[in-house]
Backbone as numpy.savetxt, mean C-alpha at the origin, in Angstrom:
# Nx Ny Nz CAx CAy CAz Cx Cy Cz
-26.85 -4.03 26.90 -26.82 -3.90 27.91 -26.21 -2.42 28.01
-26.45 -1.61 29.14 -26.17 -0.71 29.42 -25.18 -0.57 29.85
-24.46 0.98 29.75 -23.00 1.16 30.40 -21.87 0.39 30.09
-22.26 -0.58 28.64 -21.17 -1.10 27.98 -20.34 -0.41 26.64
-19.51 -0.21 26.67 -19.09 0.50 25.51 -18.66 0.07 24.01
-19.26 0.75 23.52 -19.86 -0.08 21.79 -18.46 -0.16 21.08
-17.46 -0.98 20.67 -16.55 -0.49 19.80 -16.93 -0.11 18.72
-15.74 0.77 17.97 -16.28 1.48 16.91 -15.73 0.90 15.71
-16.31 0.38 14.76 -16.27 -0.58 13.94 -14.63 0.00 13.26
-14.01 -0.95 12.83 -12.66 -0.36 12.07 -13.24 -0.37 10.42
-12.91 0.84 9.91 -12.64 0.45 8.71 -12.55 -0.80 7.63
-12.82 -1.36 6.88 -12.49 -2.63 5.86 -11.43 -2.34 5.24
-10.78 -1.28 4.90 -10.25 -1.15 3.72 -9.23 -0.17 4.41
-8.10 -0.68 4.13 -6.72 0.18 5.01 -5.88 0.03 3.53
-5.79 1.46 3.20 -4.79 2.50 2.02 -3.27 2.89 2.53
-2.23 2.03 2.05 -0.97 2.53 2.14 -0.24 3.47 1.15
0.51 4.26 1.53 0.87 4.93 0.50 1.59 6.47 1.24
2.02 7.28 0.42 2.52 8.65 0.91 1.48 9.78 0.86
1.13 10.51 1.44 0.16 11.71 1.17 -0.04 12.15 -0.11
1.49 12.58 -0.04 1.56 13.81 -1.47 1.72 13.48 -2.91
1.66 12.06 -2.56 1.72 10.98 -4.16 0.52 11.54 -4.93
0.42 11.51 -6.23 -0.30 12.10 -6.66 -1.61 10.88 -6.82
-1.13 9.63 -7.37 -1.79 8.44 -7.72 -2.66 8.24 -6.01
-1.88 8.52 -4.96 -2.99 7.88 -3.68 -3.81 8.98 -3.49
-3.77 10.40 -3.78 -4.45 11.56 -3.38 -5.95 10.55 -4.24
-5.44 10.39 -5.57 -6.73 10.00 -6.76 -7.40 9.18 -5.96
-6.82 7.92 -5.40 -7.08 6.85 -5.08 -8.02 6.83 -3.75
-7.39 7.99 -2.55 -7.96 8.20 -1.54 -9.65 9.03 -1.78
-9.48 9.79 -2.93 -10.64 10.93 -3.56 -11.84 10.25 -3.84
-11.27 8.90 -4.96 -12.53 8.13 -5.48 -12.93 7.18 -4.36
-12.37 6.66 -2.72 -12.95 5.62 -2.16 -14.01 6.80 -0.91
-13.38 7.79 -0.96 -14.14 8.89 -0.43 -15.50 9.30 -1.09
-14.90 9.63 -2.42 -16.96 9.22 -3.06 -17.33 8.68 -3.47
-17.25 7.19 -3.23 -17.36 6.27 -3.17 -18.57 5.69 -2.07
-18.25 6.43 -0.59 -18.41 6.44 0.51 -17.77 4.70 1.17
-16.49 4.73 0.76 -15.84 4.35 1.61 -15.23 4.68 2.82
-15.55 4.16 4.06 -14.50 4.16 5.00 -12.86 3.32 4.65
-12.31 4.34 5.38 -11.25 3.07 5.35 -9.87 4.18 5.99
-8.94 2.87 6.27 -7.51 3.24 6.81 -6.27 4.05 6.35
-5.87 5.05 6.71 -4.57 5.39 5.76 -3.29 4.79 6.67
-2.34 4.56 5.97 -1.29 3.86 6.50 0.12 4.78 5.87
0.53 5.61 6.50 0.85 7.03 5.82 2.73 6.33 6.30
3.37 5.77 4.91 4.85 5.08 4.92 5.78 6.50 5.28
5.29 7.25 5.04 6.96 8.50 5.64 6.62 8.71 7.09
5.65 8.39 7.47 5.51 8.67 9.20 6.02 7.25 9.88
4.78 5.93 9.14 4.91 4.69 9.78 5.46 3.46 9.17
6.17 3.65 8.04 7.24 3.09 7.57 5.94 2.11 6.90
7.15 0.95 6.36 6.22 -0.37 5.49 5.81 -1.09 6.70
5.02 -1.65 6.71 4.58 -2.52 8.40 5.62 -3.87 7.46
6.60 -4.77 7.99 7.14 -5.59 7.83 6.68 -6.91 8.09
5.43 -6.86 9.22 4.72 -8.11 9.17 3.83 -8.32 8.03
3.22 -7.42 7.74 2.53 -6.82 6.16 3.07 -7.61 4.82
4.54 -7.04 4.84 5.00 -6.91 3.53 4.88 -8.49 2.98
5.43 -9.79 3.59 5.54 -10.94 3.17 3.86 -11.50 2.51
2.59 -10.84 3.00 1.56 -11.27 2.54 1.17 -10.12 1.33
1.71 -9.04 0.89 1.53 -8.52 -0.32 2.54 -8.86 -1.23
3.55 -9.38 -0.91 4.34 -10.24 -1.76 4.18 -11.50 -2.41
3.36 -12.31 -1.55 2.33 -13.45 -2.11 1.09 -13.45 -2.94
1.02 -11.91 -2.64 -0.26 -11.84 -3.38 -0.20 -10.99 -4.89
1.16 -9.87 -5.07 0.83 -9.52 -5.79 2.30 -9.67 -7.06
3.52 -10.25 -5.96 4.87 -10.46 -5.91 5.70 -9.03 -5.99
6.89 -9.72 -5.75 7.91 -8.47 -5.22 8.00 -7.64 -6.75
7.75 -7.97 -7.84 8.18 -7.43 -8.94 7.18 -5.95 -8.96
6.20 -6.41 -8.80 5.35 -5.45 -9.03 5.27 -4.35 -7.51
5.38 -4.63 -6.61 5.72 -3.86 -5.39 6.61 -2.85 -5.50
7.94 -3.26 -6.19 9.17 -2.04 -6.57 8.60 -1.48 -7.29
8.88 -0.02 -7.15 8.40 0.90 -7.99 9.92 1.35 -9.44
10.24 0.69 -9.85 11.01 1.14 -10.86 11.60 2.66 -11.40
10.03 3.18 -11.40 10.17 4.31 -12.20 10.23 5.95 -11.04
10.20 5.64 -9.83 10.06 6.46 -9.35 11.14 7.17 -8.87
11.27 8.27 -8.56 12.67 8.93 -8.02 13.15 8.17 -6.87
12.65 7.64 -5.97 13.29 7.16 -4.93 14.51 6.02 -5.54
13.78 5.25 -6.31 14.30 4.50 -6.80 15.76 4.65 -7.57
15.48 5.67 -8.52 16.33 6.76 -9.76 17.89 6.83 -8.60
17.08 7.78 -7.29 18.73 7.74 -6.55 18.70 6.77 -5.39
18.49 5.58 -5.88 19.29 4.85 -4.86 20.89 4.64 -5.66
21.87 4.14 -5.06 22.67 4.46 -5.66 22.74 2.55 -6.91
23.72 2.78 -8.07 23.27 1.49 -9.09 24.00 0.53 -8.15
24.50 -0.03 -7.03 24.67 -1.45 -6.51 23.59 -1.62 -5.71
23.06 -0.66 -5.10 21.96 -1.15 -4.34 20.12 -1.96 -5.53
20.29 -0.76 -6.39 19.23 -1.06 -7.51 19.89 -2.83 -8.12
20.80 -2.60 -8.25 21.45 -3.92 -9.34 20.89 -4.74 -8.11
21.39 -4.99 -6.88 20.98 -5.95 -5.92 19.77 -6.48 -5.51
18.81 -5.73 -6.19 17.22 -6.02 -5.97 17.04 -7.48 -7.19
17.07 -8.54 -6.89 16.82 -9.44 -7.88 15.86 -10.67 -7.12
15.64 -10.45 -5.83 14.53 -11.74 -5.42 13.95 -10.98 -4.24
12.88 -11.57 -3.68 12.06 -11.41 -2.67 12.85 -11.10 -1.09
14.25 -11.33 -1.30 14.49 -11.17 0.10 15.22 -9.82 0.01
16.18 -9.46 -1.47 16.38 -8.16 -1.24 15.48 -7.35 -1.66
14.54 -7.68 -2.16 13.29 -6.51 -2.51 12.46 -5.96 -1.10
12.60 -6.78 -0.37 12.14 -6.30 0.78 12.80 -6.01 1.64
13.76 -5.95 1.42 15.19 -5.24 2.51 15.39 -3.54 1.99
15.30 -3.64 0.62 15.10 -1.86 0.08 13.84 -1.56 0.52
12.70 -2.07 -0.02 10.93 -1.69 0.25 11.30 -1.29 1.98
11.64 -1.84 2.66 11.56 -1.58 4.65 12.86 -0.15 4.66
13.67 -0.39 3.91 14.73 0.95 4.55 14.31 2.32 3.43
13.85 1.51 2.20 13.20 3.15 1.43 11.31 3.10 0.92
10.91 3.33 2.07 9.18 2.96 2.14 8.97 3.98 0.72
9.47 4.82 0.31 9.03 5.39 -1.45 9.14 4.65 -2.47
10.37 3.55 -2.27 10.42 2.54 -3.34 9.06 1.71 -3.78
8.14 1.54 -2.52 6.91 1.04 -3.08 6.11 1.94 -3.73
5.81 1.01 -4.53 4.13 0.92 -5.59 3.35 1.80 -4.85
3.11 2.55 -4.96 1.39 3.02 -4.55 0.85 3.40 -4.73
-0.80 3.51 -4.24 -1.38 2.91 -2.56 -1.21 0.86 -3.12
-1.15 0.57 -1.79 -1.09 -0.59 -1.59 -2.20 -0.72 -0.83
-3.42 -1.38 -1.01 -4.96 -1.62 -0.53 -5.17 -2.67 -0.16
-5.54 -3.09 1.08 -6.29 -4.32 1.59 -7.21 -3.73 1.61
-8.32 -4.92 1.08 -9.66 -4.67 1.22 -10.41 -5.97 2.44
-11.50 -5.25 2.42 -12.49 -6.02 3.52 -12.27 -7.78 3.43
-12.27 -8.24 2.10 -12.10 -9.62 1.86 -10.95 -10.34 1.87
-9.47 -9.57 2.15 -8.02 -9.96 2.27 -7.24 -9.27 0.98
-7.65 -8.84 0.13 -7.44 -8.75 -1.42 -6.56 -7.73 -1.51
-5.62 -8.09 -2.21 -4.22 -6.95 -1.69 -4.40 -6.03 -3.39
-4.15 -5.11 -3.52 -4.08 -4.46 -5.12 -2.62 -3.49 -4.75
-2.14 -2.98 -5.81 -1.14 -2.11 -5.84 -1.53 -0.93 -7.26
-1.30 0.17 -6.93 -1.73 1.05 -7.81 -3.23 1.70 -7.81
-3.33 1.86 -8.52 -5.10 2.64 -8.67 -5.66 2.16 -9.62
-6.64 1.79 -10.28 -7.11 1.14 -11.14 -9.05 0.93 -10.87
-9.37 2.13 -10.53 -10.90 2.65 -10.89 -11.84 1.13 -11.10
-11.77 0.71 -11.93 -12.41 -0.30 -13.10 -12.35 -1.42 -12.29
-11.20 -1.38 -11.40 -10.35 -2.95 -10.86 -11.63 -2.69 -9.21
-11.16 -1.45 -8.94 -12.41 -1.57 -7.60 -13.48 -1.53 -7.74
-13.86 -0.91 -8.70 -15.36 -0.78 -8.93 -16.10 -2.02 -8.18
-14.99 -2.98 -8.65 -15.68 -4.48 -8.62 -15.51 -4.90 -7.15
-14.93 -4.59 -6.36 -14.82 -4.62 -5.23 -15.75 -3.87 -4.06
-16.39 -2.98 -4.38 -17.54 -2.43 -4.16 -18.46 -3.56 -3.78
-19.01 -3.07 -2.34 -20.36 -3.96 -1.64 -21.29 -4.01 -2.75
């Protein structure tokens, strides 16, 4: 049909993270090297998507999503850190401090959610 606009296909993979994070850089480079198209969601500019966070927690658990080794976590006051004990408290801290989320969070084309970069695991997701 002439004259109809064909929508541009949306990449099936979405990477969530911070551009200057070394692990996110490695992950993005790896995806590019594999020829995988992806969308990038910048936590610094766009925040943690509140609508997706419950699904991430269901998929991997809040304990895995909270990066307790990062500088942002260490900069939180002790009371805030000690209050992170369940889904609700973890979600509140992650939404208020996007850099506390372990990176990258990736939503794959089949809906799977992964946290962090694991080349051997990711290789299994390639078409």
